[in-house]
Structures are given as C-alpha cells and as structure tokens.
TORKOL-4160 file (C-alpha; in steps of 0.2 Angstrom, whole numbers, padded with zeros to 4 digits, m for minus):
327
<pt num="1" X="0664" Y="0657" Z="0555"/>
<pt num="2" X="0675" Y="0663" Z="0570"/>
<pt num="3" X="0679" Y="0680" Z="0576"/>
<pt num="4" X="0697" Y="0680" Z="0583"/>
<pt num="5" X="0699" Y="0698" Z="0585"/>
<pt num="6" X="0688" Y="0714" Z="0583"/>
<pt num="7" X="0690" Y="0723" Z="0566"/>
<pt num="8" X="0696" Y="0707" Z="0558"/>
<pt num="9" X="0687" Y="0696" Z="0545"/>
<pt num="10" X="0679" Y="0680" Z="0551"/>
<pt num="11" X="0689" Y="0665" Z="0549"/>
<pt num="12" X="0682" Y="0648" Z="0543"/>
<pt num="13" X="0685" Y="0634" Z="0555"/>
<pt num="14" X="0681" Y="0616" Z="0550"/>
<pt num="15" X="0683" Y="0608" Z="0567"/>
<pt num="16" X="0671" Y="0594" Z="0570"/>
<pt num="17" X="0668" Y="0595" Z="0588"/>
<pt num="18" X="0650" Y="0598" Z="0593"/>
<pt num="19" X="0646" Y="0611" Z="0607"/>
<pt num="20" X="0645" Y="0603" Z="0625"/>
<pt num="21" X="0628" Y="0604" Z="0633"/>
<pt num="22" X="0624" Y="0610" Z="0650"/>
<pt num="23" X="0610" Y="0602" Z="0660"/>
<pt num="24" X="0597" Y="0615" Z="0653"/>
<pt num="25" X="0605" Y="0616" Z="0635"/>
<pt num="26" X="0599" Y="0609" Z="0619"/>
<pt num="27" X="0610" Y="0605" Z="0604"/>
<pt num="28" X="0603" Y="0614" Z="0589"/>
<pt num="29" X="0607" Y="0609" Z="0571"/>
<pt num="30" X="0606" Y="0626" Z="0563"/>
<pt num="31" X="0596" Y="0629" Z="0547"/>
<pt num="32" X="0598" Y="0648" Z="0546"/>
<pt num="33" X="0605" Y="0663" Z="0555"/>
<pt num="34" X="0601" Y="0681" Z="0552"/>
<pt num="35" X="0614" Y="0695" Z="0551"/>
<pt num="36" X="0610" Y="0709" Z="0563"/>
<pt num="37" X="0618" Y="0726" Z="0565"/>
<pt num="38" X="0623" Y="0721" Z="0582"/>
<pt num="39" X="0635" Y="0709" Z="0574"/>
<pt num="40" X="0643" Y="0724" Z="0565"/>
<pt num="41" X="0645" Y="0733" Z="0582"/>
<pt num="42" X="0654" Y="0718" Z="0589"/>
<pt num="43" X="0665" Y="0716" Z="0574"/>
<pt num="44" X="0669" Y="0734" Z="0574"/>
<pt num="45" X="0674" Y="0734" Z="0593"/>
<pt num="46" X="0659" Y="0746" Z="0597"/>
<pt num="47" X="0653" Y="0733" Z="0609"/>
<pt num="48" X="0669" Y="0731" Z="0619"/>
<pt num="49" X="0668" Y="0715" Z="0629"/>
<pt num="50" X="0664" Y="0700" Z="0618"/>
<pt num="51" X="0670" Y="0683" Z="0622"/>
<pt num="52" X="0685" Y="0679" Z="0610"/>
<pt num="53" X="0687" Y="0669" Z="0600"/>
<pt num="54" X="0668" Y="0670" Z="0596"/>
<pt num="55" X="0655" Y="0663" Z="0584"/>
<pt num="56" X="0643" Y="0678" Z="0580"/>
<pt num="57" X="0625" Y="0677" Z="0577"/>
<pt num="58" X="0609" Y="0678" Z="0587"/>
<pt num="59" X="0595" Y="0676" Z="0575"/>
<pt num="60" X="0596" Y="0657" Z="0575"/>
<pt num="61" X="0583" Y="0644" Z="0568"/>
<pt num="62" X="0586" Y="0626" Z="0569"/>
<pt num="63" X="0581" Y="0609" Z="0574"/>
<pt num="64" X="0585" Y="0601" Z="0591"/>
<pt num="65" X="0597" Y="0587" Z="0589"/>
<pt num="66" X="0600" Y="0582" Z="0608"/>
<pt num="67" X="0595" Y="0588" Z="0625"/>
<pt num="68" X="0603" Y="0591" Z="0642"/>
<pt num="69" X="0599" Y="0581" Z="0657"/>
<pt num="70" X="0587" Y="0594" Z="0665"/>
<pt num="71" X="0578" Y="0600" Z="0649"/>
<pt num="72" X="0559" Y="0600" Z="0652"/>
<pt num="73" X="0550" Y="0605" Z="0636"/>
<pt num="74" X="0561" Y="0603" Z="0621"/>
<pt num="75" X="0562" Y="0586" Z="0612"/>
<pt num="76" X="0573" Y="0580" Z="0598"/>
<pt num="77" X="0566" Y="0586" Z="0581"/>
<pt num="78" X="0558" Y="0602" Z="0588"/>
<pt num="79" X="0561" Y="0618" Z="0578"/>
<pt num="80" X="0566" Y="0632" Z="0589"/>
<pt num="81" X="0573" Y="0650" Z="0588"/>
<pt num="82" X="0587" Y="0657" Z="0598"/>
<pt num="83" X="0587" Y="0676" Z="0602"/>
<pt num="84" X="0600" Y="0688" Z="0609"/>
<pt num="85" X="0595" Y="0685" Z="0627"/>
<pt num="86" X="0603" Y="0669" Z="0631"/>
<pt num="87" X="0603" Y="0667" Z="0650"/>
<pt num="88" X="0598" Y="0677" Z="0665"/>
<pt num="89" X="0601" Y="0673" Z="0684"/>
<pt num="90" X="0583" Y="0674" Z="0688"/>
<pt num="91" X="0587" Y="0681" Z="0705"/>
<pt num="92" X="0592" Y="0700" Z="0703"/>
<pt num="93" X="0579" Y="0713" Z="0706"/>
<pt num="94" X="0576" Y="0716" Z="0688"/>
<pt num="95" X="0573" Y="0697" Z="0685"/>
<pt num="96" X="0561" Y="0697" Z="0700"/>
<pt num="97" X="0551" Y="0712" Z="0693"/>
<pt num="98" X="0548" Y="0706" Z="0675"/>
<pt num="99" X="0563" Y="0715" Z="0668"/>
<pt num="100" X="0575" Y="0701" Z="0664"/>
<pt num="101" X="0581" Y="0711" Z="0649"/>
<pt num="102" X="0590" Y="0722" Z="0662"/>
<pt num="103" X="0597" Y="0707" Z="0672"/>
<pt num="104" X="0614" Y="0711" Z="0681"/>
<pt num="105" X="0622" Y="0695" Z="0675"/>
<pt num="106" X="0614" Y="0692" Z="0658"/>
<pt num="107" X="0623" Y="0682" Z="0645"/>
<pt num="108" X="0620" Y="0686" Z="0626"/>
<pt num="109" X="0620" Y="0675" Z="0611"/>
<pt num="110" X="0634" Y="0678" Z="0599"/>
<pt num="111" X="0643" Y="0689" Z="0612"/>
<pt num="112" X="0645" Y="0681" Z="0628"/>
<pt num="113" X="0639" Y="0664" Z="0621"/>
<pt num="114" X="0644" Y="0656" Z="0604"/>
<pt num="115" X="0630" Y="0660" Z="0592"/>
<pt num="116" X="0623" Y="0654" Z="0575"/>
<pt num="117" X="0637" Y="0657" Z="0562"/>
<pt num="118" X="0640" Y="0639" Z="0562"/>
<pt num="119" X="0632" Y="0622" Z="0559"/>
<pt num="120" X="0628" Y="0618" Z="0577"/>
<pt num="121" X="0625" Y="0628" Z="0593"/>
<pt num="122" X="0620" Y="0625" Z="0611"/>
<pt num="123" X="0607" Y="0636" Z="0619"/>
<pt num="124" X="0598" Y="0636" Z="0636"/>
<pt num="125" X="0581" Y="0629" Z="0631"/>
<pt num="126" X="0572" Y="0641" Z="0643"/>
<pt num="127" X="0578" Y="0655" Z="0632"/>
<pt num="128" X="0572" Y="0648" Z="0615"/>
<pt num="129" X="0556" Y="0650" Z="0606"/>
<pt num="130" X="0545" Y="0638" Z="0595"/>
<pt num="131" X="0545" Y="0644" Z="0577"/>
<pt num="132" X="0527" Y="0646" Z="0569"/>
<pt num="133" X="0525" Y="0633" Z="0556"/>
<pt num="134" X="0520" Y="0647" Z="0543"/>
<pt num="135" X="0538" Y="0653" Z="0542"/>
<pt num="136" X="0552" Y="0644" Z="0533"/>
<pt num="137" X="0569" Y="0643" Z="0542"/>
<pt num="138" X="0577" Y="0658" Z="0533"/>
<pt num="139" X="0561" Y="0668" Z="0533"/>
<pt num="140" X="0560" Y="0666" Z="0552"/>
<pt num="141" X="0578" Y="0671" Z="0557"/>
<pt num="142" X="0576" Y="0690" Z="0556"/>
<pt num="143" X="0561" Y="0689" Z="0568"/>
<pt num="144" X="0573" Y="0683" Z="0582"/>
<pt num="145" X="0581" Y="0700" Z="0585"/>
<pt num="146" X="0576" Y="0713" Z="0572"/>
<pt num="147" X="0558" Y="0708" Z="0574"/>
<pt num="148" X="0558" Y="0707" Z="0593"/>
<pt num="149" X="0568" Y="0723" Z="0596"/>
<pt num="150" X="0556" Y="0732" Z="0584"/>
<pt num="151" X="0541" Y="0725" Z="0593"/>
<pt num="152" X="0548" Y="0731" Z="0610"/>
<pt num="153" X="0551" Y="0748" Z="0603"/>
<pt num="154" X="0533" Y="0749" Z="0597"/>
<pt num="155" X="0527" Y="0744" Z="0614"/>
<pt num="156" X="0537" Y="0759" Z="0621"/>
<pt num="157" X="0529" Y="0770" Z="0609"/>
<pt num="158" X="0512" Y="0766" Z="0618"/>
<pt num="159" X="0496" Y="0770" Z="0608"/>
<pt num="160" X="0504" Y="0782" Z="0596"/>
<pt num="161" X="0494" Y="0785" Z="0581"/>
<pt num="162" X="0507" Y="0792" Z="0570"/>
<pt num="163" X="0524" Y="0783" Z="0571"/>
<pt num="164" X="0540" Y="0789" Z="0563"/>
<pt num="165" X="0554" Y="0776" Z="0559"/>
<pt num="166" X="0571" Y="0783" Z="0557"/>
<pt num="167" X="0581" Y="0770" Z="0548"/>
<pt num="168" X="0571" Y="0759" Z="0537"/>
<pt num="169" X="0581" Y="0743" Z="0538"/>
<pt num="170" X="0578" Y="0725" Z="0545"/>
<pt num="171" X="0570" Y="0730" Z="0561"/>
<pt num="172" X="0559" Y="0744" Z="0554"/>
<pt num="173" X="0553" Y="0733" Z="0539"/>
<pt num="174" X="0546" Y="0721" Z="0552"/>
<pt num="175" X="0540" Y="0733" Z="0564"/>
<pt num="176" X="0531" Y="0743" Z="0551"/>
<pt num="177" X="0520" Y="0728" Z="0547"/>
<pt num="178" X="0516" Y="0726" Z="0565"/>
<pt num="179" X="0512" Y="0744" Z="0567"/>
<pt num="180" X="0500" Y="0744" Z="0552"/>
<pt num="181" X="0491" Y="0728" Z="0559"/>
<pt num="182" X="0489" Y="0738" Z="0575"/>
<pt num="183" X="0481" Y="0753" Z="0565"/>
<pt num="184" X="0496" Y="0765" Z="0567"/>
<pt num="185" X="0501" Y="0776" Z="0553"/>
<pt num="186" X="0520" Y="0773" Z="0548"/>
<pt num="187" X="0531" Y="0788" Z="0542"/>
<pt num="188" X="0548" Y="0781" Z="0536"/>
<pt num="189" X="0564" Y="0791" Z="0536"/>
<pt num="190" X="0579" Y="0784" Z="0526"/>
<pt num="191" X="0596" Y="0791" Z="0521"/>
<pt num="192" X="0594" Y="0807" Z="0511"/>
<pt num="193" X="0590" Y="0803" Z="0493"/>
<pt num="194" X="0588" Y="0784" Z="0496"/>
<pt num="195" X="0573" Y="0783" Z="0484"/>
<pt num="196" X="0575" Y="0764" Z="0484"/>
<pt num="197" X="0573" Y="0763" Z="0503"/>
<pt num="198" X="0558" Y="0775" Z="0502"/>
<pt num="199" X="0549" Y="0765" Z="0489"/>
<pt num="200" X="0552" Y="0749" Z="0500"/>
<pt num="201" X="0544" Y="0758" Z="0515"/>
<pt num="202" X="0529" Y="0764" Z="0504"/>
<pt num="203" X="0527" Y="0746" Z="0498"/>
<pt num="204" X="0526" Y="0740" Z="0516"/>
<pt num="205" X="0512" Y="0752" Z="0520"/>
<pt num="206" X="0521" Y="0769" Z="0525"/>
<pt num="207" X="0509" Y="0783" Z="0522"/>
<pt num="208" X="0524" Y="0794" Z="0519"/>
<pt num="209" X="0543" Y="0791" Z="0516"/>
<pt num="210" X="0557" Y="0804" Z="0514"/>
<pt num="211" X="0575" Y="0807" Z="0519"/>
<pt num="212" X="0580" Y="0810" Z="0537"/>
<pt num="213" X="0584" Y="0828" Z="0533"/>
<pt num="214" X="0565" Y="0831" Z="0529"/>
<pt num="215" X="0551" Y="0835" Z="0540"/>
<pt num="216" X="0535" Y="0824" Z="0540"/>
<pt num="217" X="0519" Y="0831" Z="0533"/>
<pt num="218" X="0512" Y="0831" Z="0551"/>
<pt num="219" X="0518" Y="0830" Z="0569"/>
<pt num="220" X="0522" Y="0812" Z="0575"/>
<pt num="221" X="0516" Y="0805" Z="0591"/>
<pt num="222" X="0531" Y="0794" Z="0593"/>
<pt num="223" X="0548" Y="0791" Z="0583"/>
<pt num="224" X="0558" Y="0775" Z="0583"/>
<pt num="225" X="0576" Y="0777" Z="0579"/>
<pt num="226" X="0584" Y="0761" Z="0572"/>
<pt num="227" X="0599" Y="0769" Z="0564"/>
<pt num="228" X="0614" Y="0770" Z="0576"/>
<pt num="229" X="0616" Y="0789" Z="0573"/>
<pt num="230" X="0614" Y="0800" Z="0588"/>
<pt num="231" X="0611" Y="0816" Z="0578"/>
<pt num="232" X="0594" Y="0809" Z="0574"/>
<pt num="233" X="0588" Y="0811" Z="0592"/>
<pt num="234" X="0586" Y="0830" Z="0591"/>
<pt num="235" X="0580" Y="0828" Z="0573"/>
<pt num="236" X="0566" Y="0816" Z="0579"/>
<pt num="237" X="0562" Y="0826" Z="0594"/>
<pt num="238" X="0559" Y="0841" Z="0583"/>
<pt num="239" X="0546" Y="0831" Z="0573"/>
<pt num="240" X="0537" Y="0824" Z="0588"/>
<pt num="241" X="0521" Y="0832" Z="0595"/>
<pt num="242" X="0518" Y="0838" Z="0613"/>
<pt num="243" X="0518" Y="0823" Z="0625"/>
<pt num="244" X="0526" Y="0812" Z="0612"/>
<pt num="245" X="0541" Y="0800" Z="0614"/>
<pt num="246" X="0557" Y="0796" Z="0605"/>
<pt num="247" X="0563" Y="0778" Z="0607"/>
<pt num="248" X="0581" Y="0773" Z="0603"/>
<pt num="249" X="0580" Y="0755" Z="0597"/>
<pt num="250" X="0598" Y="0751" Z="0594"/>
<pt num="251" X="0611" Y="0743" Z="0606"/>
<pt num="252" X="0624" Y="0756" Z="0601"/>
<pt num="253" X="0623" Y="0774" Z="0595"/>
<pt num="254" X="0635" Y="0787" Z="0591"/>
<pt num="255" X="0635" Y="0802" Z="0603"/>
<pt num="256" X="0619" Y="0813" Z="0604"/>
<pt num="257" X="0623" Y="0831" Z="0601"/>
<pt num="258" X="0617" Y="0845" Z="0612"/>
<pt num="259" X="0600" Y="0852" Z="0608"/>
<pt num="260" X="0589" Y="0866" Z="0614"/>
<pt num="261" X="0578" Y="0862" Z="0629"/>
<pt num="262" X="0563" Y="0869" Z="0618"/>
<pt num="263" X="0562" Y="0853" Z="0608"/>
<pt num="264" X="0561" Y="0842" Z="0624"/>
<pt num="265" X="0549" Y="0853" Z="0633"/>
<pt num="266" X="0530" Y="0850" Z="0634"/>
<pt num="267" X="0533" Y="0832" Z="0641"/>
<pt num="268" X="0542" Y="0825" Z="0626"/>
<pt num="269" X="0553" Y="0810" Z="0631"/>
<pt num="270" X="0568" Y="0801" Z="0625"/>
<pt num="271" X="0571" Y="0783" Z="0631"/>
<pt num="272" X="0581" Y="0767" Z="0625"/>
<pt num="273" X="0577" Y="0749" Z="0622"/>
<pt num="274" X="0588" Y="0736" Z="0630"/>
<pt num="275" X="0587" Y="0718" Z="0624"/>
<pt num="276" X="0571" Y="0709" Z="0626"/>
<pt num="277" X="0561" Y="0698" Z="0638"/>
<pt num="278" X="0555" Y="0680" Z="0635"/>
<pt num="279" X="0537" Y="0687" Z="0637"/>
<pt num="280" X="0541" Y="0699" Z="0623"/>
<pt num="281" X="0545" Y="0684" Z="0612"/>
<pt num="282" X="0529" Y="0675" Z="0616"/>
<pt num="283" X="0518" Y="0690" Z="0613"/>
<pt num="284" X="0528" Y="0694" Z="0597"/>
<pt num="285" X="0527" Y="0677" Z="0589"/>
<pt num="286" X="0508" Y="0677" Z="0593"/>
<pt num="287" X="0506" Y="0693" Z="0584"/>
<pt num="288" X="0516" Y="0690" Z="0569"/>
<pt num="289" X="0505" Y="0675" Z="0565"/>
<pt num="290" X="0489" Y="0686" Z="0566"/>
<pt num="291" X="0497" Y="0701" Z="0556"/>
<pt num="292" X="0504" Y="0689" Z="0543"/>
<pt num="293" X="0521" Y="0698" Z="0544"/>
<pt num="294" X="0533" Y="0694" Z="0529"/>
<pt num="295" X="0552" Y="0696" Z="0530"/>
<pt num="296" X="0562" Y="0701" Z="0515"/>
<pt num="297" X="0578" Y="0692" Z="0515"/>
<pt num="298" X="0594" Y="0689" Z="0504"/>
<pt num="299" X="0602" Y="0671" Z="0507"/>
<pt num="300" X="0621" Y="0668" Z="0509"/>
<pt num="301" X="0630" Y="0652" Z="0511"/>
<pt num="302" X="0638" Y="0652" Z="0529"/>
<pt num="303" X="0655" Y="0652" Z="0521"/>
<pt num="304" X="0651" Y="0669" Z="0513"/>
<pt num="305" X="0647" Y="0677" Z="0530"/>
<pt num="306" X="0660" Y="0691" Z="0527"/>
<pt num="307" X="0652" Y="0696" Z="0511"/>
<pt num="308" X="0635" Y="0696" Z="0519"/>
<pt num="309" X="0642" Y="0708" Z="0533"/>
<pt num="310" X="0650" Y="0719" Z="0520"/>
<pt num="311" X="0634" Y="0721" Z="0509"/>
<pt num="312" X="0623" Y="0723" Z="0525"/>
<pt num="313" X="0635" Y="0737" Z="0531"/>
<pt num="314" X="0634" Y="0746" Z="0514"/>
<pt num="315" X="0615" Y="0746" Z="0514"/>
<pt num="316" X="0614" Y="0736" Z="0498"/>
<pt num="317" X="0600" Y="0724" Z="0504"/>
<pt num="318" X="0582" Y="0727" Z="0506"/>
<pt num="319" X="0578" Y="0718" Z="0522"/>
<pt num="320" X="0589" Y="0705" Z="0530"/>
<pt num="321" X="0604" Y="0695" Z="0526"/>
<pt num="322" X="0602" Y="0677" Z="0531"/>
<pt num="323" X="0616" Y="0664" Z="0532"/>
<pt num="324" X="0613" Y="0645" Z="0528"/>
<pt num="325" X="0625" Y="0631" Z="0532"/>
<pt num="326" X="0628" Y="0620" Z="0516"/>
<pt num="327" X="0628" Y="0601" Z="0520"/>
C-alpha cells in the first residue's frame, strides 16, 4: 500500500519485486504491521519530508527470509520486529553518548525507509528486535512503537507515584500496564464525555478516569501527553505537583498556547520524547514479558489500510489497528 502524495489515500501496488538488500539488511516476510498515529502525521503532511513514493508502517513483525552479506546475528526463519528507528550513523556526538535517538543523520522506518504496509520489507538487522515467543505476530506489532515510546516517556517521568495519561490510546494502554507493574498509580484523561475510553482505562487498572477538561482527585507527580494537542500542556502543568514533570510523547503536536508562569514555577518541567534507542527496546521487551502486558488490537487485511487509518483517526478503536497481509 503506497503513499504517492500526502493528503492522498494509499494506493494498492501489486508489483512482485522484493526489496534489495544492503550488506547489513535482512529481508523480512511481514506477518503484521501496526498502525501508528505517526502514520497519520505523515499522511496528513504534518511531518513534512517523507520519502515519496513511500510505504508507511514502523510497527513490523515478520520472519527473516534472506540475509545480507555482512549480517551477523539474524538467520533465516528468525522472527523479528522493526521499529521507527531504522538506522543511525554511529559517529555523531549523540550516537557516541548513548543518545542515538537524536542522531544527526538518523533514518526512520516508514518515513525515510519503506516500511511495513507490504508483504516484504528490508531492514538493517542491527535495528531489529527478537520478538518474545509469548506474543503472536499481530499482538506484538503495537509494541514496536506505541509500546516503546510509552516506555521511554515513563522513564522520563522518573519515580513518579501518581502518573496522568492524557490521551488513552494505543501507547497509553500499553504504558499503563507497565506503570501498574512498576507500582505507579495511573490517572487517565480522555476526550470529554468519552465514557467508553474511560471504562477501557479503568479496566486496565487506572485508579481514576475522566475527561481532559477535568481535574484529577489529587495532584499528579508526572503527566504523559499522548494526544497531539498542545493545549493539554498547560492543562497538565496545572495538575502536576511541585517538582513534577510533563512529558510530551508524540512526534507532532499542535502549538502550545501561552500560559502563566505560575503553573510552571516550583520546579515543574516540560520535555519531549524523541524516537527511541535500541537499549530502550532491549529493556522494554524484557519488561513486557515480566509484566505480562497485553495489547488490544483490531485486525485489518493489508488491502484495507485506508479503512484502518480512517477508523484509527476517528477514535473508533479500543487499542491498536493491525494490518495483516493475505497470502
């Protein structure tokens, strides 16, 4: 399913040529690919420099079908996952200091590199992860971005006891389970009057769930913002206690409105999450097995990618949409 131009539907392409492999690449026969909000940001032109034409998708699970000449670890038949971070230079100051998520020359799956809305893809084996055997292909797909970004956002919240989740979608429904495993209290904020989303959050262990226009019953130690709505930043700041933090977990957000210094004072902080590191992935997959994290998914055939994106955009799904090639 190919994106030829932003703000256009994806086009089905039946060409039979498999992706070419570089020396460090593996050819992956795709079993499942999750639909991420970043895909919508690319489709809508909010992320402004995608490779076009482009195959979207960066929550990929599949089986290695062939390997490049310098592949070290992967073998044919291995089951692997491909995340958003697809390549880094390994040489810039960020890569040299454990911050490869900020690499000056990074390439991203489904943006700079063709992704997983297809039957096959090529990926640098050094930026893939083994998939825990406890997870089916479709169940594992949302872990590759929604899960990883939520995990990194939680890390930025530090040892916060009371954590607010603004926007209870795919990332939040995974991160909430990790937070509960870590002994943190989860407070969920949804669109106003979204009783279905609030019930979903309570079923996943939230101690309180309400609309984003409501105040929590007690001050939060940290707030994670997953919804791409800049107006939620001052709202979250007003709910965070002294010394607390607001973490913006999306790759794109509408403009943040001005707000009084009073709600930032007393050492509150605002920061963003950018991408992920491979160490994040290793740590995250070790934790989800211990925490028995469950993903909630709705399956779509690959050819219905446009419908999956439409339903995801409209907020009609609890959890994640996952595309599966039909063979």
